[in-house]
C-alpha positions in Angstrom: 43.0 279.5 183.9 41.7 277.8 180.7 43.4 274.4 180.0 44.2 273.2 176.5 41.3 270.7 176.8 38.9 273.6 177.7 40.3 275.6 174.8 39.5 272.8 172.4 36.0 272.4 173.7 35.3 276.1 173.3 36.6 276.1 169.8 33.5 274.1 168.6 30.8 276.6 169.5 33.0 279.4 168.1 33.4 277.5 164.8 29.6 276.8 164.7 28.8 280.5 165.3 31.1 281.5 162.5 29.5 279.0 160.2 26.0 280.2 161.3 27.0 283.8 160.5 27.8 282.5 156.9 31.6 282.8 157.2 33.2 280.5 154.5 33.8 277.3 156.4 37.4 276.9 155.2 38.3 280.4 156.5 36.4 279.7 159.7 38.4 276.5 160.4 41.7 278.2 159.5 40.9 281.2 161.7 39.9 279.0 164.7 42.8 276.6 164.1 45.5 279.1 163.8 44.3 281.1 166.8 44.0 278.0 168.9 47.4 276.7 167.8 49.0 280.0 168.8 47.2 279.9 172.2 48.5 276.4 172.8 52.1 277.0 171.6 52.4 280.6 172.7 54.9 281.4 169.9 54.2 283.1 166.5 57.3 281.6 164.9 56.5 278.0 166.1 52.8 278.5 165.0 53.9 279.6 161.5 56.4 276.7 161.3 53.6 274.3 162.2 51.5 275.7 159.4 54.3 275.4 156.9 55.0 271.7 157.9 51.3 270.8 157.8 50.7 272.4 154.4 53.6 270.5 152.8 52.7 267.3 154.6 49.0 267.5 153.5 49.6 268.2 149.8 52.5 265.9 149.3 50.1 263.0 149.9 50.0 261.2 146.5 46.5 259.8 147.3 44.9 263.2 146.9 45.8 263.3 143.2 42.8 261.0 142.7 40.4 263.8 143.4 40.9 266.1 140.4 40.9 263.0 138.1 37.5 261.8 139.4 36.2 265.4 139.1 37.4 265.6 135.5 35.8 262.3 134.8 32.5 263.7 136.1 32.9 266.8 133.9 33.5 264.7 130.8 30.5 262.5 131.7 28.3 265.6 131.8 29.5 266.6 128.3 29.1 263.2 126.8 25.3 263.1 126.7 25.3 259.9 128.9 22.8 261.6 131.3 20.1 261.8 128.6 20.7 258.2 127.4 20.5 256.9 131.0 17.2 258.8 131.6 15.6 257.7 128.3 16.6 254.1 128.9 15.2 254.1 132.4 12.0 255.8 131.2 11.6 253.1 128.5 11.4 250.5 131.2 9.5 252.4 134.0 7.8 255.4 132.4 4.5 253.6 131.7 4.0 252.9 135.5 2.5 255.3 137.9 5.3 257.6 139.1 7.5 255.9 136.4 9.1 259.1 135.1 10.2 260.2 138.5 11.4 256.6 139.2 13.4 256.8 135.9 15.0 260.0 137.1 16.2 258.2 140.2 17.5 255.3 138.2 19.3 257.6 135.8 20.9 259.4 138.8 22.1 256.0 140.1 23.7 255.2 136.7 25.2 258.7 136.4 26.5 258.5 139.9 28.5 255.4 138.9 30.7 257.5 136.6 30.5 260.9 138.2 31.3 260.7 141.9 29.8 264.0 142.8 26.3 264.5 144.3 26.0 268.2 143.2 27.1 267.4 139.6 24.6 264.4 139.5 21.8 266.6 140.7 22.6 269.4 138.4 23.1 267.3 135.3 20.1 265.0 135.8 17.9 268.0 136.7 18.5 269.5 133.3 17.5 266.3 131.6 14.6 265.1 133.7 12.9 268.2 135.1 11.3 269.3 131.7 10.0 265.7 131.2 8.6 265.5 134.8 6.8 268.8 134.2 5.5 267.6 130.8 3.7 264.7 132.5 2.2 266.9 135.2 4.3 265.8 138.2 3.8 268.1 141.2 6.7 270.5 141.7 7.3 269.1 145.2 7.7 265.5 144.0 9.8 266.5 140.9 12.3 268.6 142.8 12.4 266.3 145.8 13.0 263.2 143.7 15.8 264.9 141.7 17.5 266.3 144.9 17.4 262.9 146.5 18.5 261.1 143.4 21.5 263.4 143.2 22.7 262.1 146.6 23.4 258.8 144.9 26.4 260.5 143.3 28.4 260.3 146.5 27.3 256.8 147.6 27.5 254.7 144.4 31.2 254.4 143.6 33.4 256.0 142.5 32.8 258.7 145.1 35.1 261.6 145.8 34.0 261.8 149.5 34.4 258.1 149.9 38.0 258.5 148.7 38.6 261.3 151.2 37.2 259.2 154.0 39.5 256.3 153.0 42.5 258.6 153.2 41.5 260.1 156.6 40.6 256.8 158.2 43.4 254.9 156.4 41.0 252.4 154.8 41.3 250.5 151.5 39.6 252.5 148.7 38.8 249.5 146.6 37.0 247.7 149.5 35.1 250.9 150.4 33.9 251.1 146.8 32.7 247.5 146.9 31.1 248.0 150.3 29.1 251.0 149.0 27.5 249.1 146.2 24.7 247.3 148.1 23.8 250.4 150.2 23.8 252.4 147.0 21.4 250.1 145.3 19.2 250.0 148.5 19.1 253.8 148.4 17.9 253.9 144.8 15.2 251.2 145.6 14.2 253.2 148.7 13.6 256.3 146.7 11.7 254.4 144.0 9.5 252.9 146.8 8.9 256.4 148.2 7.7 257.6 144.8 5.5 254.5 144.5 3.8 255.2 147.9 3.4 258.9 147.0 1.6 257.9 143.8 -0.7 255.5 145.6 -1.7 258.3 148.0 -2.3 260.7 145.1 -2.9 258.4 142.2 -4.0 261.2 139.8 -1.0 263.4 140.5 0.7 262.8 137.2 0.3 261.1 133.8 2.2 258.1 132.6 4.3 257.9 129.4 3.3 255.4 126.6 4.5 251.8 127.0 7.7 251.1 125.0 8.0 247.8 123.1 10.6 245.3 124.3 12.7 245.6 121.1 12.9 249.3 121.5 13.8 248.9 125.2 16.7 246.6 124.4 17.8 249.1 121.7 17.8 251.9 124.3 19.7 249.6 126.7 22.5 249.4 124.1 23.0 253.1 124.3 24.2 253.0 127.9 27.1 250.6 127.4 29.7 253.4 128.0 28.4 253.8 131.5 28.8 250.0 132.2 32.2 249.9 130.6 33.6 252.9 132.5 32.2 251.6 135.8 33.5 248.1 135.3 36.8 249.4 134.2 37.3 251.8 137.1 35.9 249.8 140.0 36.7 246.4 138.6 40.2 247.5 137.7 40.9 248.8 141.2 39.5 245.7 143.0 41.1 243.3 140.5 44.6 244.8 141.1 45.0 246.0 137.5 45.1 249.6 138.5 45.9 251.6 141.6 43.0 253.9 142.5 44.8 256.9 141.0 45.5 255.0 137.8 41.9 253.9 137.6 40.7 257.5 138.0 43.1 258.5 135.1 41.8 255.7 132.9 38.2 256.6 133.8 38.8 260.3 133.0 40.5 259.4 129.7 37.8 256.9 128.7 35.0 259.3 129.5 36.8 262.1 127.6 37.1 259.9 124.5 33.4 259.0 124.7 32.5 262.7 125.0 34.7 263.5 122.0 33.2 260.6 119.9 29.7 261.8 120.7 30.5 265.1 119.1 29.9 267.0 122.3 33.5 267.9 123.0 34.5 271.1 121.4 37.7 273.0 122.3 35.7 275.5 124.3 33.9 272.8 126.2 37.2 271.0 127.0 38.6 274.3 128.4 35.5 274.8 130.4 35.7 271.2 131.8 39.3 271.7 132.8 38.7 275.1 134.4 35.7 273.8 136.3 37.7 270.8 137.5 40.5 273.1 138.6 38.1 275.4 140.4 36.4 272.5 142.3 39.8 270.9 143.1 41.0 274.2 144.5 37.9 274.5 146.7 38.2 270.9 148.0 42.0 271.3 148.7 41.4 274.6 150.5 38.9 272.9 152.8 41.2 269.9 153.2 44.0 272.3 154.4 41.6 274.2 156.6 40.4 271.0 158.3 44.0 269.8 158.7 44.9 273.1 160.5 41.9 272.8 162.8 42.4 269.1 163.5 46.1 269.8 164.1 45.1 272.3 166.8 42.8 269.7 168.4 45.6 267.1 168.3 47.9 269.6 170.2 45.2 269.9 172.9 44.9 266.0 173.1 41.1 266.3 172.8 40.6 263.2 170.5 42.9 261.1 172.6 41.4 262.3 175.9 37.8 261.8 174.6 38.6 258.3 173.4 40.1 257.4 176.8 37.1 258.9 178.6 34.5 257.0 176.5 36.4 253.8 177.2 36.5 254.4 180.9 32.8 255.1 181.2 31.8 251.7 179.9 29.2 253.1 177.5 27.6 250.6 175.2 29.3 250.8 171.8 25.9 251.0 170.1 24.9 253.9 172.2 28.1 255.8 171.3 27.6 254.9 167.6 24.0 256.1 167.7 25.0 259.4 169.3 27.7 259.9 166.6 25.3 259.3 163.8 22.8 261.7 165.4 25.6 264.3 165.5 26.2 263.8 161.8 22.5 264.3 161.1 22.5 267.6 163.1 25.7 268.8 161.5 24.2 268.1 158.1 21.6 270.8 158.7 24.3 273.5 158.8 27.4 272.1 157.0 28.2 270.8 153.6 29.1 267.1 153.3 32.8 267.6 152.4 33.5 269.9 155.4 31.6 267.6 157.7 33.7 264.6 156.8 37.0 266.4 156.9 36.2 268.1 160.2 34.8 265.1 162.1 36.4 261.9 160.9 39.9 262.5 162.4 38.2 263.2 165.7 35.4 260.6 165.7 37.0 257.6 164.1 39.7 257.1 166.8 37.0 257.2 169.4 34.6 254.6 167.9 37.2 252.4 166.3 38.4 251.2 169.7 34.9 250.0 170.8 33.9 246.4 170.5 31.3 245.9 167.8 32.2 242.2 167.3 34.1 242.7 164.0 37.7 243.3 162.9 39.2 246.8 162.8 39.2 246.8 159.0 35.6 245.6 158.7 34.5 248.2 161.2 36.3 251.0 159.2 34.4 250.0 156.0 31.0 249.7 157.8 31.4 252.9 159.7 32.5 254.8 156.5 29.3 253.7 154.7 27.1 254.7 157.6 28.9 258.1 157.8 28.5 258.6 154.0 24.7 257.8 154.2 24.0 260.3 157.1 26.2 262.9 155.3 24.1 262.2 152.2 20.9 262.9 154.2 22.4 266.4 155.0 22.3 267.2 151.3 18.5 267.1 151.3 17.7 268.6 154.7 17.2 272.3 155.4 18.6 274.8 155.9 21.9 274.0 154.1 20.7 271.1 151.8 22.8 271.9 148.8 21.0 269.5 146.4 17.7 271.2 147.3 19.1 274.6 146.4 20.6 273.3 143.1 17.3 271.7 141.9 15.2 274.6 143.2 17.3 277.1 141.4 16.7 275.1 138.2 12.9 275.0 138.9 12.6 278.7 139.2 8.9 278.9 139.6 8.9 276.3 142.5 8.9 277.8 146.1 11.8 276.4 148.2 9.1 275.3 150.7 7.7 272.9 148.1 11.1 271.4 147.5 11.6 270.9 151.2 8.3 269.2 151.5 9.0 267.0 148.5 12.3 265.9 150.0 10.8 264.6 153.3 9.7 261.2 152.1 13.2 260.5 150.8 14.7 261.6 154.0 12.5 259.1 155.8 13.7 256.3 153.5 17.3 257.4 154.2 16.8 257.2 158.0 15.1 253.8 157.7 18.1 252.6 155.7 20.6 253.9 158.3 18.8 252.0 161.0 18.7 248.8 158.8 22.4 248.9 157.9 23.4 249.8 161.5 21.5 246.8 162.9 22.8 244.4 160.2 26.4 245.3 159.3 26.7 242.1 157.2 24.6 243.7 154.5 27.3 246.3 153.9 30.2 243.9 154.3 28.8 240.8 152.5 30.0 241.7 149.0 33.5 242.6 150.4 33.7 239.1 152.1 32.4 237.3 148.9 35.1 239.1 146.8 37.8 238.0 149.2 38.1 241.2 151.3 
């Protein structure tokens, strides 16, 4: 007879098969979770009562209110015209170099990610601004789409980040410290992508033209147009870490400030405001549905004692903590090929974090939670630009309608390589991630 532990183990391949068959991942998790809960409890009434209690317990969590506020902030940022200002400013500094326009796109993605918090929104917004310019200067379709897809991933690494907030809630970590810990890895990501473009242009030096050099007075004038980005980023992240705002209050301040900038720029009509609110509501509903689905599935796993039993088993085997961490990160890379980043975090963190957090990595529990969260975010980010699911690849490829998807896949490969190198680097040297937190008194 199948034990509860066996039932939990078999639920994973069933869930993966449903995902592979293109079942909506939220519905797949709910279906497997409800069926598994019923098989464990053996009572329809008790199963329904579990679902009622879980639903209320999940959405009565005040911390989740930060999600729609950051999403609304990203919608207003898209309307405000900041994306064009960021790209033109970056191009004024880098455009005259070989590969400079593509580098400018990456730099603009990093800046936009600092006020957006969504990878998909960053990729879509910057793609509209930068793709025509990249084509005007003759950049290969593979490099253009690959650079924009990779640059879009900076939206979930550079704070504020919606997925980083969700990880903080799941792993019970400090949101402000996670935002600070993500800064240096985010900057390294942008520099790594710029380096990949530079190497590409050295291998194929005549692949694209360069834009005219911009005089320094004009560069400084362009730099003055991006002050709203700096102000919003400093207000949100600085306000949280300085104790001026709670994370939710900071998100509200950021959304209000970005909305005012969009209004003052003349881009905010009544119709666009309605569109931004409806888009935020739609995205929030999607995220909350997946949160509930993951909660139902993880509740089923908790009933079977799978996370607890697995953590105890790993501890008894005496495996090297670094071996366990390596296997976990490889698992995330594989999952990234078939799952979206949000579902991956919601499904795995409640299972994986209790297992790895009890291992000895020579650091405190809180430092480990911050470091592990950044590593998870980076490998999840890689999933956004790896086939077959790679959502950023599809978004950019859909905008570059004449570019075959195979070209976009090929263009993303150098950026995937830089991501993997960064994962190894940050895994071997945790202090790179934690240094800024320590300096700021974390």
